[in-house]
C-alpha positions in Angstrom: 0.0 0.0 0.0 1.4 3.4 -1.0 0.9 6.4 1.3 -0.6 9.6 -0.2 2.3 12.0 -1.0 0.6 14.9 0.9 0.4 13.1 4.2 2.9 13.9 7.0 3.9 11.6 9.8 2.7 13.0 13.1 3.5 11.7 16.6 0.1 12.1 18.3 1.8 13.0 21.7 3.5 16.0 20.1 0.3 17.2 18.2 -1.2 20.4 19.7 -4.7 21.4 19.0 -5.2 25.1 18.0 -7.3 26.9 20.5 -9.8 29.6 19.5 -8.5 33.1 19.7 -9.3 34.3 23.3 -7.9 31.1 24.6 -4.7 31.3 22.5 -3.9 34.7 24.0 -4.6 33.4 27.6 -2.5 30.3 26.9 0.4 32.5 25.6 0.3 34.7 28.7 0.3 31.6 31.0 3.2 30.1 29.1 5.2 33.3 29.4 4.5 33.5 33.2 5.4 29.8 33.8 8.6 30.2 31.8 9.6 33.2 33.8 8.8 31.3 37.0 10.9 28.4 35.8 13.9 30.7 35.1 13.6 32.3 38.5 13.5 28.9 40.2 16.7 28.0 38.3 18.4 31.1 39.6 17.4 30.4 43.2 18.5 26.8 42.9 21.8 28.0 41.5 22.4 30.4 44.4 21.5 27.6 46.9 24.4 25.5 45.6 26.9 28.3 45.9 29.3 28.6 48.8 28.2 32.1 49.6 24.6 30.9 50.3 25.8 28.2 52.8 28.0 30.6 54.7 25.3 33.3 55.0 22.8 31.0 56.8 22.1 31.9 60.5 23.4 29.5 63.1 20.9 27.9 65.4 22.2 26.6 68.8 20.8 23.7 70.6 18.3 24.6 73.4 18.8 21.4 75.2 21.0 18.3 74.9 19.6 14.9 75.5 22.3 12.2 75.7 21.7 9.2 73.4 23.4 5.8 73.7 25.1 5.2 70.3 24.4 7.7 67.6 21.2 9.0 65.9 20.8 7.2 62.6 17.4 8.6 61.5 14.9 11.3 62.6 11.2 12.0 61.7 9.0 15.0 62.4 5.2 15.2 62.0 4.2 17.1 58.9 1.2 18.5 60.8 3.5 20.6 62.9 3.2 18.6 66.2 5.9 19.3 68.6 7.3 15.8 68.5 10.3 14.2 66.9 11.0 10.5 66.6 14.7 9.4 66.4 16.2 6.0 65.7 19.6 5.1 67.3 22.5 2.8 66.2 21.5 0.6 69.1 18.1 -0.2 67.6 16.2 2.1 69.9 13.4 4.5 69.0 12.8 7.6 71.0 9.9 10.0 70.9 10.8 13.4 72.1 8.5 16.3 72.9 10.3 19.4 71.6 8.2 21.9 73.6 8.8 20.1 76.9 12.3 19.1 75.8 12.0 15.6 77.2 11.8 12.0 76.1 8.1 11.0 76.0 8.7 7.3 75.1 11.6 5.0 74.4 11.4 1.5 72.9 14.3 -1.0 72.5 
């Protein structure tokens, strides 16, 4: 079977439908905004990787030290903003610490 000479091969995933006029203008504006945002994010990410950014960060000192047998191997905080942190130690223990009261709430071997 011979293909018609006027046909073009088109990858359907790359095909873009033409929008009617008011929507094309809105689409163009949105694309310009998103491109500018993407460029700005790239600039910020580039600055974060520089040495000047790291040395300019404020230093936070510990408000309390809780001795841990072994070393802390992992830590987890609640995404809901609860004042608790769970830590795992190299000895296989899990501690739940209340950060407001600054004390160990629970400890499991």
